[in-house]
N, C-alpha and C positions, 0 to 999 in steps of 0.2 A: 592581551590575547597571545597565546603561545602556539608554536607549531608542533602540536602533539599528535597522538594517535587517537582518532575518533572512532571508537567501537560502539556506536549507538545505532539504534534501529532507524536511521535516517535523521538528518542528512548523513550520507556516507562520504568517505574519501572520494575525490574526483579523479577519474582516469586522466593521465597526462595528455592523451590525445584529445580529450574533451576540453581541457584547459587551453590547449593550443587552438582548437577550433573556435573557441569563444574570443580569441584575440584577432580573428580575421577582420579586415575592414568592413564597416557596415555600409548599407545603402539606404535608399528611401523605400521602405516596404510597401508604401501606398502607391508607388509609381513604377517601380522596377519590375517588369514582367519576368525577369530571371528569378526574382525572389518568389513570385507567385509559384513558379515551377518548383523551386526548392521547397517551399512549404508543402506542396502536393507530394513531392517525393519523400519528405520526412514522414508525412502521414501514412504513405504506403509502407514505409519500413515498420511503423508501429502496427499497421494491419497484420503484417507477417508475424510479429511478435505475439499479437493477440489472437492470431489464427482466425481472422474474420474478413469477410467481404463487405461488411457494413462501413458506413462513413466514419471517418475518424477526424476529430478536431483537436487542435492544440490551443489552449486558452492561456492568456497571460495572467497567471495567479497561481499560488500554491494549491496543492491538491484539494483543499476545502472548497475552492471555487467550483470545481467540477461537481462536487456533491451539492452545493448550493444551487448551481445552475440546473442540475437535473431535477431537483425538487421544485424549483421555481417554474420550470418550463412544463413539467408534467402535471402538477397538482393544481386543481381548482378547489375553492372552498367547499367543504362537505364531502370531498372524495374520501373513500375508505382506503387506507394504506396499511398494509401488513408489515410490521417491523420485526425481523428476527434479531433479537438482542441478547447476546451472551457476553457482552463486553462494553467497554467505554464507548467505542466507536459505533457499535450497534445501537446503543441507547441514543447516541448523538444523532443518528440518522432520523430517529423518530422525532427528536426535537426540531430538526430542520423541517420535517414534513408538517409539524404543527404550526410552524411559523407561517406557512402558506395556507392555513385553514383546513388541513386534512383532519379527518377523524382517524386517529392512529390506533390500531389494535396491535398489542405487543404479544409476541410469542417469545417467552423468556426462558433462559437456562442459566445455571451458575457460570461464573467467569472462567471456570476451569473445565467446562464440559461442552464439547463441540456438538452442534446440531447433527441429527441423522435424518435420512430420508423418511424414516418412519415418523419422526416428530412432525415433519411437514405434512405427510399424508393424513395422519390422525387429526391434526389441527384443521385441515381443510375439509374434512368430512363433517365438521360441526360449525365451520365458519366459512362464509363466502362473500361474494360481492365486492371483492377488492379490485381497485383499479391498478395498483402496482404494489410490489413487495420489495423491501430492501434487505440486503444481507451483506455482511462483511466477510471477505475471504480470509484475510489474515488479521485477526484481532491483535494488533501489535502490542498494546499494553499488557496482554496476557501471554504472548508468544504462542497463540493458538490458531489453528487452521480449521475452517469450516468447509465441508465437502460440497462445494457449489456444483461440482460435476453431477451430483446426485439430486441435490435440492432444486436447482433452477429448472431442470426439465419438468419436475412435478408441478412447480409453480406455473410454468409456461403452459402446460397441458390444461391447467385450470383457467386459462385465459387471462393471466395476470402479467402485466409488464414487469420484467425483472431488472432491478438496478443493483449492481454489485460494486462495492468498494474493494478494489484490488490494488490499492496504492502500494502496499507493502509486500505484495506477492508477485506482481508482474515482473517477468524475467528472472524470478527466483524459484517459482513453482509454475508448472505448466498451466496455461489457461487456453481452453478451446471454445472461444466465444460462440461461434455459430453452432457447433456440435452440441453445446450444453444449453442452448436456448436463452442466452443472456442478451437482453435488449440494450442495456447501457453498462459498460465497464468503465470504471473510473481509475485513472492512474496518475502518478506524479513523477516528476523528473529526478527527485533527490533520493530515491530509495534504491531498488535493485539496478536501475539503469545507471546509477552513479554519475548523474549530471548535477549541476548546481540547483539549489532550490529556486522556485519561482514559476514553474510551469505545471499545469495539469493537462492531461489529455484524456479523451474519452471516445469510445465507439458508440454509435447510435444506429439502431436497427430501423428498418422500414416501419415496423409496428410502433416503435417509439416516436418516430417522426409523425406518423399518422395520429397518434394520441395527442401530440402537441397541436397539430393543425386543426384537429376537430374540437378543440376546447372552445367553450362559449364565452369565456371572459379573457381579456388580454393578459399576457404574462406580466406580472409586476416587475418593474425595473427594466434596465437596458443591458447592463453588463452580464447579468445572469440569464438573459433571454436567448436561448439557443435558436429560436426561430429567426432571430436577426441574422445568424449565420446562414440559415437556409435561404433566406430572402436576399441577402447581400452577397455572400461569398459564393455559394453554389449557383446562384442565378446571374448576378451582375459582375462577379469577379472583383468585388470590393470588400476589403476587410472592415468589420464593424468598428475597429479601433486600431491604432498603430501597434504593430507587432514588435515584441522585444527580440530583435534580430540576433543579438549575440547569444542569448539563452537558447534560441531555436537552433543556431549553428551547433551549440554544444549538445543539445538533445539529439540532433541528427547523427552526430559522430558517436554518441553513446549508443544509439540504436545500431549503428554499424558494428560496434564492438560486440554487442549481444548477438547479432545475427551471424557474425563470423564464428562465434563459439558454437552456434547451432544448439542441438539438443543436449550437448555435453554440459551446457550451463546448468541444467537442472540436476545432472549427476553430481557436478561440483558442489552445488549448494547442499544437496542431501548428504554427501560424504562429510563435508565440513560440519554440518549441523549434528550429525550423529557422533562425530568425534568430540565436539564441544560438550555435548550432554553426557557422553560416557565418561569423559575426564572429570566433569563436575560430580557425577554420581560416585565415582571411585574416591573422590576427595570428601565424600560424606554430605554433600549438599542435597537438599530435597528439591525436586523439580516441580515446575508449574507449567502448564496445566496437567490434566490427567494423561497417562501414557497412551500414545496413539493419536493424540490431538495436537501434538507439537508441530509448529511451523518450521520450514527449512530455512527461514530467513532471519529468525530471531529466537533466542532462548531466554526464558524467564525462570528464575529459581529463587527460593526463599532466602531472605537475608537472615544470617544467624542472629538469634535473639539478643546476644550481648553486644552487637555492633550497631551503631547509629548510622542509618542510611546516608544522610546528607554529609555528615562529618567524614565518613569513610570515602565517599565518592570525591569529595573535595580534596582529601589527602592523596588519593590515587592520581588525581589530575595535577595538583600542585607539585608533588614530590617526584612522580614518575612520568608525567606527561601523557597519561592515558585516561580517556573519558568513557565511562559507561553510563547507562541510564537507570533511574528508578522507574516508578510507574505512576499511574494516575488513579483517581477515584478510589474505589474500595481497595485497590492494590497498592495505593501510595504508602511508602514506608515498609512494605511487606516483601516486595520482590525486587531483585536487580534484573536488568535486561542487557543482553549482549546482542548487538546487531551484526550478524554474519551474512550480509547481503551485498550483492554487487561486488565492488572492489574490496570490500571488507571480508568477503568470503575467500580469503587467501591464507594458505598455511602459515606463511611468514608473519602476517599481521596478527593472526590469532595466537601464534607462539609468543610473539612479543607482548601481547596483551596478558596472556596467562603468566608470563614471567613477572611482569609488573604487579599483577593481581596477587600472586602468592607472596611477593615481597611486602606488599602493603598489608596483607593479612598477618604476616609475622610482626609487623610494626604494631598491630593491634593485639598481639599475643594470642592470635587464633591458631590452634594447633592443626597441622596438616599431616595426614598419614604418609604422603609422598609428594614429589614435585608434580604439580598439575600440568605444567608446561611439558614435562617429559612424558607424562601419561597421554596428553593430547597428541603428541607426535607419534607415540606408539599405536594409538587408536586409528590413525589415518591409513 
């Protein structure tokens, strides 16, 4: 394992302040009242980032835990669940819902095509009776953003509990949880917040809590049972399980870094994203997804037909110490992905990436009209 440059869509490089925070001495999280207060304060910081007054919890597990916990806690067998699926993660949401006995109805689009508010409205005029709906904000495998600011209010007006996977967008693209009528927002530590992998966090509205409390059957399992937090943490001030102190120290510091940059963080991500895509376009690469649907945290673009995906990425890593990502599912072997999120959304890191990328392309005898790294700098 080498000390290279990781330009993947999460995990990202970790801010040095976060690394130092994780080195702090630990305590006993089940007994130390100071840690109770620290946990609360960290959740309050995340509330500010999510722009919500709803409860926020930090769970010990990578972002998938939050998705699993939301589905386990909300769904009872036979519940109708609407799944907006235009990517790998959108489809995965439906699979999780089915695990807990839901009757899943899919609203699907192609992986390069973002949902619109009209898609949601037209679908709901012919379909109803949904307990909850799931939608992915940033479909990371496709580099695509879905307009949850338009879709979620429509779903909420229809009396549907809204669950949003925002793991790859929080702190990279603005999210106004309360204003947009989102009941559960799911996030992860290793994306735009640039902390280490291992934590998920989520906001939970009063409507979502009520939905859980009114269920007729018990939540299956313990670790994914959000009601345990309601009963133990909020009522008795007892954690359901031992907390990963060092990871939470790091997440708290990462939240401070984000809040200190304030709204400028979204400007930075947008500026870097635009420059990355413009540089690639000028070099002749075809972008994915459709124009106007691109996320500000990750860029996907087609792999030239004459280059093998895995062989090239291995060469880039072994010879130049730079790692990028391929994709999954239907897009596997078809697109490369650059993660310009959090600490990776910095001019010097992207310049270093593009310099290594163009050298690797030359190794593969792939012609370039001009220096991509120079073009990138000019676009900023």
